[in-house]
C-alpha positions in Angstrom: 78.7 118.3 200.6 78.3 116.7 197.2 78.9 112.9 196.8 82.0 113.4 194.6 83.8 115.6 197.3 82.7 113.2 200.0 84.1 110.3 198.3 87.4 112.1 197.6 87.6 112.6 201.5 86.8 108.9 202.1 89.6 108.1 199.8 92.0 110.3 201.6 91.0 108.7 204.9 91.7 105.2 203.6 95.2 106.2 202.6 95.9 106.9 206.3 94.0 104.1 207.9 93.9 100.3 206.9 90.1 100.3 207.2 87.1 102.4 208.1 83.6 101.8 209.3 80.3 103.1 208.0 79.3 104.4 211.3 82.4 106.4 211.7 82.2 107.8 208.2 78.6 108.8 208.9 79.7 110.8 212.0 82.5 112.4 210.1 80.3 113.7 207.2 77.1 114.0 209.4 75.1 112.0 206.8 73.2 108.8 207.1 74.8 105.3 207.1 72.7 104.5 204.0 74.3 107.5 202.1 77.7 106.3 203.1 77.0 102.7 202.0 76.0 104.2 198.6 79.2 106.2 198.4 81.3 103.0 199.2 79.2 101.0 196.6 80.0 103.7 194.0 83.7 103.7 194.9 84.0 99.9 194.9 82.6 99.9 191.4 85.3 102.3 190.3 87.9 100.3 191.9 88.9 102.7 194.6 88.2 100.5 197.7 86.9 97.1 198.8 83.8 96.9 200.9 83.7 94.8 204.0 80.9 94.0 206.4 80.3 97.4 208.1 82.9 99.3 206.3 85.8 99.3 203.8 89.5 98.7 203.1 91.8 100.0 200.5 92.1 98.0 197.3 94.9 95.3 197.6 95.7 92.1 195.8 94.1 89.5 198.2 96.1 86.5 196.7 99.6 88.2 197.0 101.8 86.0 199.1 105.5 86.6 200.0 107.9 83.7 200.1 109.1 82.2 203.4 112.6 83.8 202.7 110.9 87.2 202.2 108.9 86.9 205.3 111.9 85.8 207.4 113.6 89.2 206.7 110.6 91.2 207.8 110.0 92.3 211.4 112.4 89.7 212.9 112.6 91.4 216.3 108.8 91.7 216.5 108.3 88.0 215.6 111.0 87.0 218.2 109.0 88.9 220.9 105.7 87.3 219.7 107.4 83.9 219.9 108.6 84.6 223.5 105.1 85.4 224.5 103.6 82.3 222.8 106.4 80.0 224.3 105.4 81.2 227.8 101.9 79.7 227.3 103.4 76.2 226.6 103.4 74.1 229.7 105.1 71.0 230.7 103.3 67.8 229.2 101.4 69.9 226.6 100.5 68.7 223.2 100.7 71.5 220.6 100.5 72.1 216.9 102.8 74.7 215.2 101.7 75.8 212.0 104.3 76.6 209.3 105.6 80.1 209.3 108.4 82.4 210.3 106.6 83.6 213.6 105.7 80.0 214.6 109.5 79.2 213.9 110.4 81.6 216.7 108.1 79.7 219.0 110.0 76.4 218.2 113.3 77.9 218.8 112.3 79.0 222.3 110.3 76.1 223.8 111.4 75.6 227.4 108.6 73.3 228.7 109.4 69.7 229.3 107.8 66.5 227.8 106.1 68.5 225.0 104.5 66.7 222.0 104.7 68.9 218.8 102.7 68.3 215.6 104.0 70.5 212.7 103.5 70.8 208.9 106.8 73.0 208.6 110.0 71.7 207.3 111.9 74.4 209.0 110.1 73.8 212.5 110.8 70.0 212.2 114.5 70.6 211.6 114.6 73.0 214.5 113.1 70.6 216.8 114.6 67.4 215.6 117.5 67.4 218.2 115.6 69.0 221.0 115.4 67.0 224.3 112.0 66.6 225.9 110.1 67.1 222.7 108.3 64.4 220.8 108.0 65.4 217.2 105.3 64.5 214.8 105.5 65.6 211.2 102.2 66.1 209.2 102.7 64.5 205.7 101.2 66.1 202.6 102.2 68.1 199.5 105.0 70.7 200.0 104.2 74.2 199.2 107.6 75.7 198.4 106.6 79.3 198.7 105.7 78.8 202.4 107.8 75.5 203.0 104.4 74.0 204.5 103.0 70.5 204.0 99.4 70.9 203.0 96.5 69.1 201.3 94.5 66.1 201.9 97.3 63.9 203.5 98.0 66.7 206.0 94.5 67.2 206.9 94.0 63.4 207.2 97.0 63.2 209.6 95.7 66.1 211.8 92.2 64.5 212.2 93.9 61.7 214.2 94.9 63.9 217.1 93.5 66.1 219.7 95.9 68.8 221.1 96.0 71.3 224.0 97.0 74.3 221.9 97.5 75.3 218.3 99.6 78.3 217.2 98.5 79.5 213.8 100.0 82.0 211.4 97.9 84.3 209.1 98.3 86.9 206.6 95.1 88.8 207.3 93.4 89.6 210.5 90.0 91.5 210.4 87.0 91.9 212.7 84.8 91.7 209.9 86.5 89.2 207.5 88.2 86.9 210.1 91.5 85.2 209.7 92.7 84.8 206.2 95.6 83.7 204.1 96.3 83.9 200.2 96.2 80.2 199.4 92.9 78.1 199.6 94.7 74.8 200.1 96.9 76.1 203.0 93.8 77.7 204.5 92.1 74.4 204.8 95.2 72.8 206.4 95.3 75.6 209.0 91.5 75.1 209.6 92.2 71.4 210.2 94.8 72.4 212.9 92.3 74.6 214.6 89.6 72.0 214.6 91.7 69.5 216.7 93.0 72.0 219.4 91.3 72.9 222.7 92.9 76.4 222.5 93.9 78.3 219.3 96.4 81.2 219.3 96.8 83.2 216.2 100.4 84.5 216.0 101.0 87.6 213.7 102.8 90.9 213.8 100.8 94.1 213.8 101.1 94.6 210.0 98.7 91.8 209.6 95.7 93.5 211.3 93.0 94.9 209.2 94.3 93.1 206.2 92.3 90.7 204.2 93.6 87.7 202.1 91.9 85.6 199.6 91.0 82.4 201.6 89.2 82.5 205.0 90.6 80.3 207.6 88.0 81.2 210.4 86.0 83.9 211.9 87.8 85.8 214.6 85.6 84.4 217.3 86.9 80.9 216.7 90.3 81.7 218.2 91.2 81.9 221.9 93.5 84.9 221.5 95.7 86.8 219.0 99.3 87.2 220.0 101.0 90.2 218.4 103.8 92.8 219.0 103.6 95.9 221.3 103.2 98.5 218.5 99.6 97.5 217.5 97.4 100.6 217.7 95.2 100.9 220.8 92.3 101.7 218.7 92.7 98.5 216.7 93.0 96.6 220.0 89.9 98.2 221.3 87.9 97.1 218.0 88.9 93.5 218.5 88.2 93.5 222.3 84.7 94.9 221.5 84.3 92.1 219.1 85.1 89.6 221.9 88.6 88.7 221.0 91.5 88.7 223.4 94.7 90.5 222.2 98.0 89.5 223.9 100.9 91.8 223.1 104.5 91.3 223.7 104.4 93.8 226.5 102.7 91.0 228.5 105.8 88.9 228.5 107.1 90.1 231.9 103.7 89.5 233.4 103.5 86.0 232.0 106.9 85.0 233.2 106.5 86.7 236.7 
């Protein structure tokens, strides 16, 4: 098969899948991995895909970022399920960080544990928890990013460095085995990183649409997280890829087990 035809087929595969590995393409077309890498390089130069470590993803705007209100309307039930699983991991007397986001807001709505200390950079989470009994609330200062309703920047990071917590629950726009945990805004990525740095355990909470997506700013490699909590409809092949990379995936189906 000529290179042009092979590249057409690769483009068709990427329309159906959110990512593809060099090794997989090598097997599909029965050519060497170096040949596939040359194909991917040519296709990237022509703006047809974005190469990653070990493969490729479709071309997307890595700095695109929906507003908080837009995200609130998306996958509400899935986020509620994720919030339920995450909440079951919060124990009495825990100290936790809740990152700003619509999924972490679902966690805040459902905290049942007693004597919990919550640090957050979210206006919405702070409002949700402001009248809850058995929760001590600490709000990280900083500069308000209106698009995500998150406090970010130097003051936020300086506040977070004063604490050590049991668990942090972090939102993300992109989750990739090769590219790690990502988000569109660099300043917000640094605030999320600061949250992870002061936590004994780090849980990324994100619905299945965020997997194999890559945004502009890297928060951390995937191995830096304790587990990723997502909804039940995540493809089993994707789960396997992450498990093989040493990352635990907890899905909403685990809720009954965790509450048993």
